[in-house]
N, C-alpha and C positions, 0 to 999 in steps of 0.2 A: 568625389566621394560617391559611393554606390547607392541605389535608390533605397536598399533595404536598410540603410542606417538613418535615411531623412524621410521615410514614408512609413507611417503606421496606420493600419487598417483602421477605418472609420474616423481618422483624424486628418488635419491638413496634410496635403502633399508639400514637399520641398519646403517646411516651414522656416527653415533655417535661413531662407534668403528673403530679403526685405527691400521693396521697391525704394522708399524714402522712410526716415523716421515717423512714427505715428504722428506727432504733432504738426507735422507740415505735409502729410501724405495726401496726393491728389484724390487717392480713394477715400473721402470721406465716409463716416459710417451714416447710414441710412435709418433713421428710427421710427419714420412714418411709413405709410404703406408704399409699395413700391408703385413705379409709374404704369408697369404692365404686371398684373397679377401674375404669379407663377403658373396659374393654368390657363392663361391666355397666350395665343399663338402670336407671334411678332407681325404686326401689321406691315407690310412690304411696300405699301404705297398710301397716298391719300383716298379718301373713301372714293372709290371707282363707281360712278353712277351709270347703270345701264339702262337698257329699255325697261327694266321693272320701275324706274323712277318717273316713268313717262305715262301720261294718259293714253288712251287709245287714239285720240285726235293727235296728240304730239307724235304718236309712233307713225301714223299715217303720214304726217307732214315731214318727219324724218325719212321715211322710205321714198317719199315723192322727190325730195332733194338729192337722194342717192341714186334714184333710177335716172333723173336727168343728166346728173354729172357722170355716170359711167357710161351712157349710151352716146354721148355726144362729145366732141373734144370742147374743153371749157372756154366758155366766152362770157364776160361781165354784161354783155348786151343781151344774152339769151332771154327773150321775152318770158319763156317758161319759169325761168329762174325768179325774174323781176316779179313775177305774178305773186310768188310765194314770199316775197321780202317781208310785207306786213306780219306773217306769221312766224317770223323768227324769234326765237328766245335762246337764252343762253344753253338750256338743256337741250334744246333741239340741235344746236351747233355742235354742242359736245358729243350727242350721240351720232350726228352723221361724221363727224372726225373719226370716232372709233369704230365706225363701219367701213371706212373707205380702207381698202387694201394697198393702194398706191401713195406714197409718200408725196409725190409731186402734185398730184390731184388733191390731196389733204391740204399741203401748203397754199396751192391756188385758191381753194375754197376759203381756207382761214383768212388770206389776206383780201379776199374780196370782201368777204364779211365784215372786216375791221374798216373798210373804205365806206360802208354804208352810214348814211345820215343818222345820227341819234343811237347808233349800236357801239357798244365798248366790250371787249372781250373782258370776262372775269377770270379769276386763277384757274377755275376748271376747265375751262377751253383752252387756257395757256398750257395745263398740265397734258391735256389730251394731245396737243400739238407736239409738245416736248416729248412724250412717250413715243410718238409715231417717228420722230425725227433720231431719237436715240435708238430704236429698234433698226432703223434703216442706217444708221452709222454716219449719218449727215451732219458732222460736226460743226462746220461753218454756220449753217443756218440755225442749228441749235445753239450756237453763240449769240447770234443776232437776236434769237427770241429770248435768251435771257436779259440782254440789253434793253429789249423793249418791254419786257414786263415791268423792269423798274422804270424807264422812261415813261411809261402809261401811267404811273402811281397806281398800280393795281394793288388792292389790299388783299390780304390772304390769311389764312389760319395756319397754325403751325404745323399741321398734318399736310396741307396743300404745299407749304414751302418745302417740308422734307422731302415730299415726291418730287418735286422738280429739282430737288439737290441730288436725289439718287439717279434722275435721269442723266444730268450732267455726268456725274461721277461714273455711271457705267461706261461711258465712253472715253474715260480719261481726261475729261475736261475738268480737273481739280480747280485750277485756279479759278476758273470761273465761277464753280460752286463755292469756293470759299469767299471770292468778291461778292457774289449775289446775297450769300449771307450776311455779310457785313453791311451791304447797301439797303437790305430791306429793313435791319435793326436800325440803321442810322436816320433813315427817312421816316420811320414809324410804320411801314406797311404791315409789319407783323411783329409780334413779340414771341421769339422763338422758346419752345418748352423742351424737355427732355427727347422727345422723339425727333424733333427738328436738328437737335445736336447730334443724336445717335446717327442719323442719316448723313450728316456731314462728316461725322468721325469714320464712318465706313468708307467714303469717298476719299478721305485723306489717308487711310491706312492702306488703301490700295496701291498708292504713289509712294509708300515709304516714307511719309512726311512726319518724321517723329517728333520734331518741334512743335509742329502745328497742331498734332494730336494733343500733346501735353499741354498747349497753350490753350486750346479749347476745353480740356478737362478742368482747368482752373477756373475758367469763365464759369463752367457749368456750377463748381463749387461755391465761387464768390457770389453767383446768382440765387444759390440755395436750390437749385435744381438737384433732383436725386438721381444717382446712378443705378443701372440695372443691367441685366445679362447683356442687353444689346449696346450697352455703352462700353463695358470693358471687353466684350468679344473682339472689335476692331483695334482696341488698344493691345491686346494680347496678338493679334495677328500682326501689326505693325513691328512690335517687339521681335517677334519670331522672322519676319522677313529680314530684319536688320541684324539679326545674329546676336541681340542683346539677352543673352541666356539669363542673367540673374533678374533682369526686370519682367521678363517673360513669365518665370517660374513665380514671382511676387504676385502678378495679375492672376495667373491660374490659381493660387492659393486663395486669393480673394473671394474668386468665384466658386471655387470649391466650399468655402466656409458658408458661403451665402447659398449654396445648394443650387447655383446656376450652371454648373456644368453638364452639358449635354454631349452627344456623340460628335456634333459638329465643333464643340470648343476641344473636345479630346483629340479629335483628328488634327486640329491646328497645331497643338503641341506636340502632339506624336511625330507628325511628319517634320516638323523643325527640328525635332531631337535627331530624327535619321539624317536630315541635312547637314546638322552640326557635327556629324559622326559619332553622336552618343547612342549608339544602336543598342547596348544592353541596356541602358536608361529608358529607351522607348519601348523594348519588350517588357520591362519591369512595371512600367506605368500601365502598359496594356493588361497586364495581368490583375494588377490592384485594381482597376476600375472594372474590370470583369467580376471581381468578387463584390463590388458594388452593384452588380447587374446592369453595367454599361458595356456595349460593345461597339466597336468601329464598324462602319457599313462596308460593303463590299469593294466599292472604288479605292476607299482609303488603304484595305488590304493590298489591293493590286499595286498601287502607287509606292506603298512601303516595299514591297517585295523587289520592286524594280529598283529602288534606292539602295536596298541591302545587297541586292546582286551586283550592283555597280561598284559598291565598297568592297566586293569581295567576302562579304559576311554571309557565307552559304548557310552557315549553322543556324543563324537568326530567320534567314529567308525560308529555309526548311521548316522551322518553327510556327511561322506565320501559315506557310503552305498546309501545314497540318490542321491549324485553326480553321483554315477556309474549308478543309474537308470535312471537320466536324460539324461547322456550321451549315454545311449543305450548300454553300455557295457554288456557283457555277464555275468549273475550272476550264477556261477555254484552250484554243490550241496556241495562243499568243502567250499565256502565262507559262503553259508547258514548256514553251520553246525559250523563254526567258530563263526557267529553272535549269533545263538541261544545258542550255549554253553556259551557265554560270557554273554548274557542277563539272562541265567538260573542262572550262579554263581553269579550275581549281585541281584539276586531275582526280576529281570523284567519279571516276567512271561507272562503278557499281552502282552508285545512288543514281546517277543518271539513266542508267539502263533499267532500275526500278520503277523510275517515273515513265520511261517509255513502256515499260509492260503495263503500268496502270492506266496508260492512254488508251492502249490496246483493248484491255478489259472493259473501260468505259465506252469504248466504239467510237473513241476520237481518233481520226486518222491524222497521222503525223505528216507535216509537208516535208518537201525536201530540204529545207534548212535545218529542220531537227535531225532529219537522217544524216545530212552531211556533217553536222556538229558531232555526232555520235561516231561516225565512220572516221572522221579524220583525228577523233582524239585517241585512236589505237594505233600502235606501230604494225607494220606489215607482219612482224615476227608472231604477234600475239594470235593466239587461236580465238581470241574473241572477236577479232577482226572478220575473220572467216564465217563465224556464228552469225554475227551481225549483217554482214553483206548478204547472206543467205537469207535472213529475215527481211531485209528491206528489198531484196530482189523479189521475193514473193508478194511483198506488200505493193510493190509498183506494178506487179501485173502486166497488163496489156499497154500502160503507159509508154510513151517514147523512152527509151533506156538514155538517149542521150542528154535529156534534161538532168537525170539523176548522174550522168557522168559529168557534166559541166559543174553541177553543184558539189559534186567530190572534188573536181580541181579547185574550184574556189576555196573550199574549206582547207585543202591541204595548204594553199597558198596563205590564206589567213593564219594558219597555225605555224606558218614558218617553214612547213616541209615542202620547199620549193624543188629540190632536186627529185623527191618522189613524185611531185606532180609532172616534173619534166620526162621522167623516165616512164610514166604511164601514158603521156600523150605520144612518147615516140613509139611506144609499143603498139598502140592503137594505129599508128600511121604506118606499121609494118617494119620498123627499124630495129626489130626484136631486141629492145634495150631490156635488161631485167627481165626476161621472159618469164621466169617462174614466179614472179610476184602474184600475191593474194588478188590484188586489185585486177591485174592483168586477166587472171583467171576467169573473172566474172565478165568484164568488159569485152573480151574478146570470145565470146560464146559464139560460136559458129551459127548457132540457129538464130541468135537475136544480135546482129552486128551493129555496134554503136557507129553512128554517123557523125563524123567530126565537122564543126561548123566554125565561124569566126569567133563566135564567143567561146569556144572550147580553147582557143589559142589566147585569146584576150587576156583572161585572169592570169595565165602563165607567164605571159610576156610582161605584164604588169608588175608581178611578183618579182620576177627577174631583175627589172629596173629598179624597183625599190631597193632590193637587195645589192645595188651597185654591179650586176653582173650582165653590163650592158653588150659584150660580145656573145654571149650566150643568147640574150634576147633578140639580137640582130639576126643571128643564125636561125633561131627558131621562126622569126619573122619571114625569113627567105623561104624556110620549108613550108610554112602556111600558104606563101604564095604559090609554091611548086605543086602543093597539095590541091590547089584549085580553090582556096578560100579568099574572098576579096578582102584585101586590107581597107581599114576606114581611116578617115582624116584624123581621128583620135590615135590610131596607132602612129601614122606617120608625125603627128605631132609630138608625141611621147617620146618617141625614138630620136627625133631631132634634137628634142629639149635634153635629152640625156647626153647626146654626143656633143651637142654645144658646150655643155658645162664641163665636159673633159676637153675642150678645144679641139676637138676633131672636126674643123670646119669643112676639109674636103667632102668626108663622108656625109655631113649634114647637107652639103650642096647636092650630092648624088641623090640622097633621098628626096629632097626637094624636086629635082629633075624627074624622077621616076614617080612622084605625087602628080605632077602637072600632066605626065602620059597617062596616069589613070584616070584623068578627067576631074582630078579633085583640085579646087582651087586653095592656095595657101591662106592662112587666116591671119588675123592681126597677130595672134600668138605665134605663128610659124615664124613670120619674118623677124619677129622681135627676139626670139630664140637666138637666130643667127645673128642679128645686129647687136645682141649682147656679147656673143662670141667674138666678133670682128672688133669691139671696142676693148674687151679684154686683152686682146692680141695687139692691141694699138694700131690696128690697120685702117688708116685714116681714109686712105682711098676706097677700100673695100666697104667702108661704112657709108660714105658719102654716094657710092654708087648704088648700094642696097637702098639707101633712101630714096633716091630718085624711083626704083622700081615700087618701092612702098607707096609711094605718091600716086602712081599709077593706079594702084589696088584701092586707094583710099585709107590705107594704114598709115598711122601715125607713130613714129619711134618713141619707144618709152624714155622719157627724161633720164631716168635713174641710169640707164646705160651711156647716155651722152655725157653725163656728169662724170661717171666713172671713166670714161676716155679720156676726159679734159683733165681729172685728177692725176691719172697714170703718166699722161704726158707731161704734165707739169712736174711730176714726181721724178721724172727723167730730165729735167731742164729744157723740155720743148714746149715751153709755153707759146711760142711763136706759132708753132704747128697747131697747137691747141685753139689758138685765136683764128686762124685761118679756116679750121674745122666749123668753128661757131657761126663763121661769117657764111660758109657753104650752106650749112643747115639753114639759115635764115633765107639765104637766096632761093633754097628749094620750099620755102614757106612753112617751115618748122621751127618756131621761135624757142630757143632755149629758155629756161626759167632762171631767176635770180641766183639760184644755187649752183647752177652750171657757171653762170658768169663771175660768181664770186670765187669759183676754183680757179678760174683763168686769171682773174686779177691777181691772186694770192700767187699763181705760178710765175706771173710777170715779177711780181716783187722780189720772189726767190732768186730770180736771175739778175738780181740788182737794177731792174727796171721799174722803180717806184713811180716816175712820171709816166711810163707806159701804163703801169696800174691805174693811175689816176685818170689818164686819157680814156682808157676802156670804161671807166666808172662813169665819166661825164658823158661819154658817147651813148651808154645803154640808159642813163637818165633822161638824154635828150629824146631817145626813143620812146619814152612813155613807161619804162620799167620803174617800180619802186623798190629801191635798194631796201633790205633789212637791216637790223641791228648788225648781224654778223658781218654783211658786206662792209659797212661802216666800220667796224672794229678791225677787219683786216688791213684797211688803210690806216687807220689812226695807228695801230701798232707799227706798221710800216714807217710813217712819218716821225713817230717818237723814236724809233730806233735810229733814224736818218738825222735827229736832231731838228727836225722841222715841226717842233712841236705847237707854235702858233698856228701852222697850217692844220695841224690835227685838231685843234681845239676850235677853228673855224669849221671844220667837219662835223664836229659835236653841236655846234649850234644850228649848222643846217639839218642834221638829223631831228633836232627837238623842233625845229620850225615846221618839218614835215611831219609831225605828231609821233614820231618814234620816241620810245622811251629808253634812254641809254642804261647798259646793264653795268653790274659791278666791275665788270672786265673794263668795259670802255673807259670807266673813270681811273681803274688800276694802270692802264696803259699811259693816261696822260699824266698822272701823279708820278710814275715810274719817269717820264719823259721830262718832266719839269725838274724832278730831283737830279737827273743826270745831266742836264742843261745848266745845274748850279742855280736853279731859281727856285729855292725851297718855299719861299713865301707863295709863289704862284701854286705850287703843289698844294700848300695849305689851304689855299683859296679853291681849289678845286675839290677838297674834301669837304668843305662847307657847301659848296654847290650841291655834292653828292648828298648830303643829309638834307638839303633843301628841297631835293626830289624825291625825298623819302626812299633813298636806297641806303640799304645798311652796308657800312664798310666791313669788309672780311679781314682776316689775317693776313693776307698779302697786302691789302691797302695799309695795314698798320705797319707792318715790318717794312715796306718800302719807305714810308716816312720816317720811321725810327732810323732806319740807315742814312736817309738824306739829312736828318737833323744832326747825327752824330758826325757824317762827314764834314758838315760845314760848322762844327764847333758849337753846337747847341744841344748838349747831354742832358741838361735841365729840362727843355722843352721836349726830349725825345722821353725822359722819363714821365713827364706829365701825360703825354700821349699814350704811353704804355698803361698807366693808371686808368686812362679814360677807356681804353680797349677793356679792361677787365670790368669796369662798371657797366659797359654797354652788353655784357655777356659774350664777348668775342673771346674765344678760348685761344691762347696762343700756343702754336706748334712748336716743334724741334727747331724748325727753320727761324721762327720769330725770335725765338730765345738766343739761338746763336748770332743772329744779326744784332739783337741789342748788346749782347755780351762782347761782341768784337767792337763794336762801334764804341762803347764806354772805354774799352780798353785803349782804342786810338784816341780818345778825348783825355786820356791821364786819369781816368775814374775807377781804378783798379778796385778799391774796395767795393763800389757798387756793383762793379761787373762781377765779383767773387759772390756776393748776395744772389743775383740772378742766376748764376753759375750752379750753385748750389741747389738753388730752387727748382732749377732744370733737373737735376739729378734726382731730387726727391720725386719728381713726377716720372721717373723712370725713362728719361730721354737721355739716350748717350751721346755726349758730345763729339764733333769731328776733332781730327788731329790739329786743324788750324786753330780751333778755339782756345786750346792748350797753349799752342805757341803765341797767341794774342795776349794771354794772361801772364805767361812767363816774360814776354817781352814788356808788358806794363809794370809788373813787379820789379824787374831788372831797372827800368827807369825810375822806380820808385826807391831802389836800393834796398828791396825788401826781400833779402835773399832766403829768409825761412819760408816764405810763399813760394818763392821759386822751386826751393827743394820739393816742397810738398806737391807741386805740380808736376814736377819730373817724375817723383816716385810714383804718382798716380798714372801718368802716361805710361810707365813701365809695366805698371800692374794692369792696365786695360788694353796693353799691346799697342798703344798709338804713337810709340816712338817713331819719328820719321827714319826713312834711310838715310845714310850720309850723302846719297846723291840727290835727295830730295831739295828743291829750292829753298825751304825753310829751315834746313838742317843747320845752316851757319848760325841762326839764333840759339838752337841748341847747344852747339858747340861754345859759344860766347857765355851762354849760362852755365856750362860745365867749367869752363876756365875760372868764371868768377866765383863759383863754389869751391873750387878747389884752392883758390886764394885766400878765402875766408876761413879763419880758425873754426867757427861755430859750425860750418857745414863741409869742410874739407874731409873730415873722417868718414862721413856718410857717403860722400860721392866716390871716395876712394875704394869704400867697399863694393859699392855698385859696380865700379870698373873691375873690380878683381873678380867679383863674380860673373862677369860679363853680360850683364843687364844694360849697361850703356858702353859705348865705344870710347876707346882711350884716345883722346882727341891729340895727345902728343903723337901718337903714331900716325893718325890721320895727317897731322902737319909735317910729318917726316922729322919731327924733332925728338930724336930718341933720348929717353931718360928724363924728359922735361915733365913735371909734375906725376912721376912715375909713382905710383901707389905703393905703399907699403903697409901692412898690417901687422 
């Protein structure tokens, strides 16, 4: 909904949105005077007592302490310090702390004073120390101080509590701030007021703790404490951070109605609207608030413009830029850079040039980034490119032209004009490609020759690699070397990485050799690029040999590549080789992780070596590895498939003893294993264990058990379990329905099967051919030929009739014969045969004329 429909001048903004119904709103009405009068600025801390609160004698004593502390390394036995001890008061301690620049020295003094006989810190000295530690970002010490203030039973007023809370919140110690607040309340060290709560809300909002913010608001309401602008500002902020649009607007409306909206509050909501993508609403809100005489500050305008440009909303970014111009705010190079870059990206080149002209009129010198964005946005065929280059060339003046040249290359690559960038650099090298180019005309000026350097080539090579043009990148790299520019480690790494991804191993090794000849040492990344290539190629010997070299350099092979090699070997039934590779890796001092070993175990199992898989599993456990749930699941599945379900259950017990929580998949494997072993009661017991471990059975669990119960002649139990599945909110899928229908048919419960078959179709689940076959077979057993005919008709209609060569076709043939023999159904079946919808079974049996249809 557009703001124009929900905003009225001089009325509440966004009034259609409400946080909570009025009778239960956290934002209860405030009938008495506000805690902070509207003309009073918000106090940002507890009353800060400086030297103005001290007498001249106290100031002299404070200065004496400071002089001693900063002149000598701190020593608790310093006689000069000890001579001043009798003169210490809380005010003097606070003054000394506030005037010490070094937090360590301040803490040493604070700790020393607290150990003096008869002295105990008060809340003001604690707050002085808290302020020092928060400014120095010393979180550990600040945490300890918060604990100490409670342990010392230091009483405090609400303002002082609020100050300490803000010190904690400013460095992100939100849990500590929340706990301190509760502890001082519980012990009775302070009775918090609105200001104390406001400081806590501010800290909570910065960490996006919505639930805690709302809880504290309820506390305030229950205590009869009044809300003010500084209560609702952090509430608005936390809803904006969390993206809770309706609640944020409701709080804003509340503040607007009470006259509490200022520039800061407005900026919070406007920036949030921008982040939510509500650009039009953000602009309209700015306009409406300007009508009320309220405007955003310069910083907020800049933030919004950056956000609008990122969202490609250049129309609104220009609108704000125009407001900045009218308000007389400073327009910096960076702001012009963002605007011109956004316009160039949107292909709004005339507007970009207009801003460029405005820059020059204002006397703001554009940097190379702006010039590059403008140049690279025009094609070489356009006259504007020539004019722009001429202007840029004049602006650059005596500055080195190669800086502009490199910037242009980077801009061309960034905009995807990689071929143009290649042609330009080739021309400057003297290869005469595209000699008539506008760009070449400027950069091959005989009076001012552009000097190519390594940076000139780097951006183009990287662009070619990014575009997948590896051969062109290699060619340019070689030309760079021949041109006399020294390649960097980054060049070699990027090229080796690109070649390895294409499995061009020999070329990668050649670059590695050249790299070493240049005196460049291969890095961890270099070696792992090649190691990854060897693993993808399943070159076990090459991988192990490289690992030995990597150990010499102190480089560790990436586990993901070791795992990939093991998985690939196992996929090709080379699990034994995979295990040997892992052994070799371990001997070289590089231990694979449990994921890699799990892949090897799975590979051994796939080549029918369950015992070998178990052996490897036990071996790694003995070496101190802690298998995860996936490792156990691999073995449990294999054992269940091999009908060794008791052993599988032993592994389940073992994993639980080790503190692992079996997954639904684990239990499903066991349930399936017990069902296939014919031990349905054990499977049901496994389901009970599953519920006992607070694991939710899924549709696979229920379908497996339903199938098992039906196979062992317990259809009533299967139906009860089916109903339980529905009550527990587990929605049956197509496979589950087919399992139930098929099972009921095999148990001679054709009527119940038909009910669930129809239910399945009502849910738009299409049955497979074998379900129709199962129903036809069940109806034949019940001599229910009418239903047999209906099923056969439906099979024909949906195109599910099996081919005469299908293994299930004899059931269809038998059904057709029965239907032909019965007077009630023979006419219909003969009609289907005549129309060619079903085959003539007499022909299929070679019995010409038998049951021959006649219409």
